[in-house]
N, C-alpha and C positions, 0 to 999 in steps of 0.2 A: 515568671518561673518560680515555682515553689521551692522552699528550702527543705533539705533533709535533716532530720535529727539523728545523729549517729549515736550508737551505744555499743558497748562491748558485751552486753548481755545478749546471747544468741537465742533465738526462739526455738522451741521444741520442734522436732521433726514429725511429719505426718506418718501415719501407719504405712502407707504405700512407699514413702521414702525410706523408711527403716527396713522394710522387706527388700526393696531393691538394693539398698546398700549391702545388706548381709549377703545377698547372692553375689553381687559383683566383687565384694571383698574376698569371698572364698574362691570365686572363679579365677580372678586375676592372680591371687596368691598362689593357687595351684599351677597357673600358667607360667609364672616368672620365678618362683623360688625353686631352686634345683632339688627336687625330691626323687629324681630318677637315678637309681643306683648305677646305671651305665655311665652317666655323666661323671660320677666320682671315680669310676674305674678309669675313664679317660684322663682325669686329672692326675691320678696316681701314675699313669704311664708316661706323663710329661717329664722330660728332663729339665727340671727347674734351674739347673746350673747352666744350661745352654739353651735358654728359652728361644724358640723360633717364632717368627711372627704368625705362622700358621697355628701355633698353640694358643696364642692370644685370640686369634680369629675364632678358633673352636669354642673358646669360653664365651665370646660375645654372641655366638650363634645358638646358644642353648635353647631348646624347646622340649617340652615333656614328651616322652614316647612310652606308650604302653605296649607297643609291638615293634618288631624289627623292621628295617627298611626305611624309606624316605618319610618325610613329614606327611601326615594325612589328616583329614578333618575328623576321622574316627576318634583320634585322641582328644579332640575338642569335645566330641559328644560324650565321652567318658567323664571328662572334667565337668561338663555341664550337669550331668546326672548327679555326680558327687556333690557339686556346689548346691544344687537344688535340694538334695536331701539334707545337707548341712544347714541350709537356710531354715528349713522346717524345724529342725532340732534347736537351732540357735534362737529362733523366734519364741519357742516354748520356754526355753531356759532363761531368756533375758527379756521378759515381757514388760518390765517396768522401766526399761531404759528410755530416756527422753530424746537423746541424740547421740550421734557417733562422730562428732566433729574431730576429735583427736585421732581416732582410727582412720578417718577419711584423709586427714592430713598425711599420716604416715604411709598410707597406701599410695597416695600420689607421689610421695618421695621415692618409694621403692620403684614405682612404675616409671618415673622420670629417669632414674639412673639406669634402669633396665633398658629403656628405649634408647637412651643416649649411647649406651654400649653397643646396642644392635646396629644403629646407623653409622656410628664411628667405625665399627668393625669392617663394614663394606666401604666406608668413605675413603679410608687410607689405601685400600688396594685398587681404588679408582684414581685417587689423587696421584699416586705413582702408578701409572696405567699398566696394571698386571692382570686384572680380572678379564679384560678383553684385549689380548695382545694383538699386534700386527699379524695378519695372516701369514702362515708359513709358506715356503716355496711350493710345497705339495698342494696346499690349499689354493694357491694362485694358479696351479695347473690342473685343477679339478673343475669339471663342468658345473655350472651354477645349479642345474637340476639335480645334481647328486648330493646336495646338502639338505639337511633338515631345516625347517623354518628357524629354529632356535640358533643353529650354527650360523645361518645367514645374518641374523640379528646381531650376534656376538661379533662376527667379523666386520660388519658394517660399523659397529662402534669402535672396533680395534683399529680401523684405518684413520680414525680422527682422534689421536691420543690427547690432543688439547681439549677437546670436548669431553672426553672421558674424565680428564682431570678436573674439569669444571663441575661435572656431576658429583665427583667425590668431594670437592670443596663444599658444595651445597649440603651434602650429608653431614660433613664435619661441623659446619656452621649450625645446622639444626641440632646436632648433639651438644655443642657448646651452649646453645640457648637453653637446652633442657637442664643443664647443670644448675641454673639459677632460677629460683622460684618466680621472680618478677618477669622473667622472659620465657618461662616454660610454655606459656600458651602460644607464643609466636613459634617456638620450636616445634610444638605439637602440630600446629597448622602447616608448617613446612613439611613435616613428615607425612601428614595426610595427603597433601597435594603431590609430593614427590614420590613417596613409596606407594601411594595409590596408583600412580602411573606405572611404577614397576610391576605392581600386581596385574594391571591390565595388559602390560607387555608380555608377562609370562603366560597369561591366558591366550593372547592373540598369537604368540609365536611358539606356543607349546613348550614353554620353559618348565623347569622343575622347582622353581622357588615361589610358586603362587601361594602355597600354604604359609610359608614363613613370612613373606611380604605382607600378607593379610593379617598375620599375627601381630606384626609391628603396627599396622594401620589401626587395628582394634584398640591397642594400647593408647595410641595417639588420639583416637576419637574419644576415649574415656577421659583422658587428660583435658582435651579441648572442651568437653561437656561441662567442666567445672565453671569456666568463665563464659560459656555460650549464652546463658540468659542475660548476663550483664552486658555482653557485647551487643546482643540484639536490642536491648533496651536503649543503649547509648547510640548505636549507629543505625539500627533499623527503625525504632520508634522515635528516635530523636529526643529522648528524655534523659533526665539525670538518673544516675544509678550509684548505689553504694559500692565501695571497694570491698574486698574480702577482709572482714574484721577479725577473723580467727588467727591468733598467733600462738604457737606452742610455747609452753613454759619450760625452761631448762633451769630448774631450781638447784639441782645437784651440780656441784663443781666439776665432777668427772664428766658429766654429760656435756657441759659447755666446752670442755677441753677436747673431748672425743669427736665432737661434731666437725670442727675444721680439719682434724687429722684424717677422718674418713673421706671428707669431701675432696681435700687436696691430694690425698693418696689415690683416690679414684682418678682424678685429673692427671696426676703424674704418670700413672700406669697406662691408662687408655689413650691419653693424648701424647705425652712426651715420650714415654718408653715405647709404646706401640708404634707411634709415628716414626721414631728413629729406626725401629726394627724393620718396618715396611720400606722405608727409604733405603736402608742397607740391602734388604732383600731385592729391591728393584734393580740395584746396580750389581749385586753379586750373585743372586740366585732367584730370578723370577720363576714362579712356580708352575706355570702352564706348560712350558716346554722342557724336555730333558736337559740336564746340565752337562752330561758327558759329551766331550768334544768328539767330533767326527774326524775322518781322515783329512790330512792337510790339503788345502787348495783343491778340494774335490766338489765343493758345493755347487749345485746347478742342476738343470734338467738335461737329460740325455736321451737322444733318440736311439731306439733299438735297431741298429743297422743289420745285425745278423742274429738269428735265433735258431739254435739247434737243440732238439730234444731226442735223446737216444741216438745221436749222430745223424738225425734226419733234419734237413733244412726245412724250416717252416716259414713260408713267405708271409709278408704282412697281410692281414685281413682284419677289417673293422669288427667282424662278428666272431672271430676265433677266440675261444675261451681259454686257450692254452698259451698262445704267443703273447709276449709282453709288447706293449705299445711304446711306453717310455718309462724311464726310471729317474726319480729325483733323489739326489743326495742333499740332505739338510746340513746346516753348519754343525749341528749336534749329531750324535750317533744314531741317526734314523735314515733309512732309505725307503722310499715308497715306490710301488710298482703299479703302473696303470695297465689294466687288461680288461677283457670282457668277462672275466670270472666274477660271478656275483659276490657281493660283500654283505655279510650279516652285520648290520650296524650296531656299534656300541652306542647306546642311547643315553649315556650319562649326560645329564643336563642340570646338575646341582653343583653348588660351589664347594669344592673340596680342595684344600691346600695340602698337596701331597709333598713329602720331603724326598721320597725315592723316585727315581726316574721311571721305574716300572709302573708306578701308580699314577703317573701323569698322562692322562688320556686325552687331553684337550685337542691335540693335533689331529687325531683321527676320530674322535667322538662326533657323531652326527654327520660323518662324511662317507660317501660311497664312491665307487669308481676306482678306488685304489686300495691296495693292501700295504700296510705299514709294518716295517720290520726294524727292530732295534738290532744293532750289530756291535760285536766286539772284534777289534782288529788285532791280529797277531802279525805285526809288521815284519818280524824276522822270518816267518814262514809264509808271508803274503796270503794270509787266510782270514776270511770273514766268517764269524759264527753268527748266524741270523736267527731271529725268533720273532714270529708274528706278534705284534703288540696288542692285537684285538683279543679280548678275553674269550671270544667264541672260537678261537683257533689255538687252543693250548698246546697242541702237539705238532704244530707247524714250525719245526726247527731243522736247520740244515747248515752245512758249511760250503763255502765257495772260495776257491783260490782267486786272487785278483792280481792283475798286472796293469801297468800304465805305460804302454809303449810311447805315447805322446801325452802332453799335458791335457789334451782334449779327448783322449780315448781311454776307455776302461774296458778290460776284458775279464769276464767272470766265467769260471768253469768249475764243475764239481757235480754233486748229486743233490737233488731236492729231497723234500721230506718223504717222497714216494720211492726214493732210491733210483730215480731216473736221472740219467746223465744230462747235464746242461752245459751249453757253450753259448755265451751271449757277448756280443760286441756292442759297446755303447759309445756313441759320439756326442759330445757336448754341443748343445744348441745355444747360439749367441742370441738369447731372447731378451727383449725389452718389455717392460710392463708399464702399462698406462698409468697405474697408480704412482709409480716411482718417477716416471718421466714428467707427470703433471705436477708433482710436488714443488711448490714454490714458483711456478711459472706465472701464476695469476690467472684470472678468469677469462681475460680477453686475448690471451696469446695463443697462437696456433701451436699444435703439438704434432710432431712427425715421428712415427715409429718405424 
């Protein structure tokens, strides 16, 4: 086996290498450095004295936008054109440059930390399983065919919180590996494999994070490409290979002191502080479901025993679009009504950590078959003020009086949004759910419902 002669004198780059670097330097710099004024407006709106874990998540999820709305590949196209034009100008102005080792090093540093923040941002809301929560009672009483593919995927993950936590742990480990130059390639490889699967899941299940997940994958691929030739030479060709010989010089004293401050400051903010905030949020204020408490001891599914509209008794009918079939009261201040009335779906399928109950749409997003209402209870007047939570029904607001003659019976009366009189008798169903009955019983034990 031949011996290598190592040297710290690095060879000049070829012309194609210099052109490629100029393009990727400009392209990724435009992708990761916050140049979008809307991002800074969001930063200004943050209450830094009472920082919420959702605020930190928002910072980790930055992506450039040249238009309103969700992430889209059109923004990438604009950046591509700008980077291409910049490459032409740069090549003309800097024709005599032999190499860009120093700039290449600092570009990788920026991308490492940007990628680390991105995967850690999602990692903690999975480690403390909030991103995909356990299905609500209304979801458990909704027909499987009334869900979108993405909602089914999310609920499937939500019923196994241990697995969700494991996925978050993998993301956090990948982020930690990216903090350190010597382990960055391993971290980038984990992101390519893991987040690449997230990208494919979003495509297969019609999720809304396919652009952002591919955004993270492209950064990881670029980082991985740095060591890819050496890895192939060593493991693919079975030959010796030289390590990376370039090391940055920190001749200035302030630079040497600033480097660890920035590094450990980043670690402290995105690992220790954000980790604590998400842990606290998981126990005190998980973000997918409303935080407002519902009526005492009312949670459950109720059969509609009697339904009167304008004093006319309407018997049960599976095809009737007016009569209610059942009503679910959640532990929080939401009730959902199952009926044959069509539902215009709220198709929200991107990750938004909302602080206000009104903006927390997970329980009804991607769900048909039921209409969801938030309610405010005036217990002294026995009055419920209801409002349809779906953004497509902004005017569906009404008030109903409620009474509970027995612990398992609720009577609602009043007028709906059309000023029609309603009288509804609800009787609680003692319903068992296979998911809950099967929990902890083991694979080989029989279950009786």
